[in-house]
TORLOMAR-77419 format. One record per residue (C-alpha): y, x, z; residue number from 0; chain. Coordinates in pm, 1 decimal. Each point is the difference from the previous one (the first is absolute). Example, Ala and Ser with C-alpha at 12.3 -4.5 7.8 and 13.67 -1.06 7.14 Angstrom:
# TORLOMAR-77419
[[-450.0, 1230.0, 780.0], 0, "A"]
[[344.0, 137.0, -66.0], 1, "A"]
//
This chain:
# TORLOMAR-77419
[[-414.3, -1281.4, -5051.4], 0, "A"]
[[-301.6, -79.6, -213.2], 1, "A"]
[[-297.4, -176.7, 152.5], 2, "A"]
[[-225.5, 302.0, -59.3], 3, "A"]
[[227.6, 220.1, 209.1], 4, "A"]
[[26.2, -262.9, 272.5], 5, "A"]
[[-378.3, -35.3, 8.3], 6, "A"]
[[-42.2, 377.8, 27.7], 7, "A"]
[[251.6, 11.3, 284.6], 8, "A"]
[[-173.2, -291.1, 176.3], 9, "A"]
[[-337.2, 172.7, -44.5], 10, "A"]
[[145.2, 308.5, 165.1], 11, "A"]
[[113.1, -214.1, 295.9], 12, "A"]
[[-360.9, -126.4, 27.8], 13, "A"]
[[-124.7, 360.4, 19.9], 14, "A"]
[[-147.7, -37.0, -351.3], 15, "A"]
[[-242.9, -267.8, 118.3], 16, "A"]
[[-8.7, -249.1, -288.4], 17, "A"]
[[-211.4, -250.9, 192.1], 18, "A"]
[[242.6, -9.4, 291.3], 19, "A"]
[[298.9, -34.5, -233.6], 20, "A"]
[[-171.0, -278.6, -192.8], 21, "A"]
[[-73.0, -191.9, 320.5], 22, "A"]
[[359.5, 41.0, 122.4], 23, "A"]
[[150.2, -110.0, -332.5], 24, "A"]
[[-231.5, -300.1, -14.0], 25, "A"]
[[88.1, -110.7, 352.0], 26, "A"]
[[374.3, 37.3, -58.7], 27, "A"]
[[-18.1, -174.9, -338.9], 28, "A"]
[[-172.1, -295.5, 167.9], 29, "A"]
[[275.4, -9.5, 262.3], 30, "A"]
[[264.3, -2.4, -273.3], 31, "A"]
[[-185.4, -277.7, -183.7], 32, "A"]
[[-3.5, -202.0, 323.7], 33, "A"]
[[378.2, 18.6, 24.3], 34, "A"]
[[85.2, 327.6, 175.1], 35, "A"]
[[329.5, 158.5, -98.0], 36, "A"]
[[-19.9, 334.1, -184.9], 37, "A"]
[[127.9, 303.3, 188.8], 38, "A"]
[[144.3, 148.9, -319.0], 39, "A"]
[[257.7, -140.4, -239.6], 40, "A"]
[[-239.5, -139.8, -259.7], 41, "A"]
[[-5.7, -354.8, -135.4], 42, "A"]
[[-325.1, -184.5, 72.6], 43, "A"]
[[35.7, -191.0, -326.2], 44, "A"]
[[35.5, 311.5, -217.1], 45, "A"]
[[-255.9, 233.9, 161.2], 46, "A"]
[[-362.7, -33.5, 96.8], 47, "A"]
[[-78.1, -19.0, 369.2], 48, "A"]
[[-217.1, 311.9, -26.4], 49, "A"]
[[284.2, 198.4, -160.2], 50, "A"]
[[231.7, -99.1, 284.6], 51, "A"]
[[-263.2, 96.8, 257.7], 52, "A"]
[[-53.1, 342.4, -162.0], 53, "A"]
[[375.6, 56.9, -3.5], 54, "A"]
[[30.0, -94.1, 367.3], 55, "A"]
[[-272.4, 248.9, 92.0], 56, "A"]
[[134.3, 275.4, -226.9], 57, "A"]
[[351.7, -30.1, 142.9], 58, "A"]
[[-127.3, 5.8, 357.4], 59, "A"]
[[86.4, -357.0, 99.1], 60, "A"]
[[-366.3, -63.6, 81.5], 61, "A"]
[[-229.0, 239.1, 182.8], 62, "A"]
[[-375.6, 3.0, -50.7], 63, "A"]
[[-180.3, 24.6, 331.3], 64, "A"]
[[-303.1, 224.1, 27.0], 65, "A"]
[[138.0, 270.2, -228.1], 66, "A"]
[[-39.1, 345.9, 146.3], 67, "A"]
[[215.2, 277.3, -137.2], 68, "A"]
[[-190.9, 318.7, -62.2], 69, "A"]
//
């Protein structure tokens, strides 16, 4: 799946709140940079930490707290 589609899916999971998604991706990317293992099958050496974080959110491996479904 292309990154644009993953980002759109992740944005949907964040209830279309770009700020909330950005904060969640940033926090997870920092965790990955500090040595956390990715929850998806993506190589840390081939992909950016932010791309892995977006994929984890889009595929439902990570939940964003504070998101209310309308």
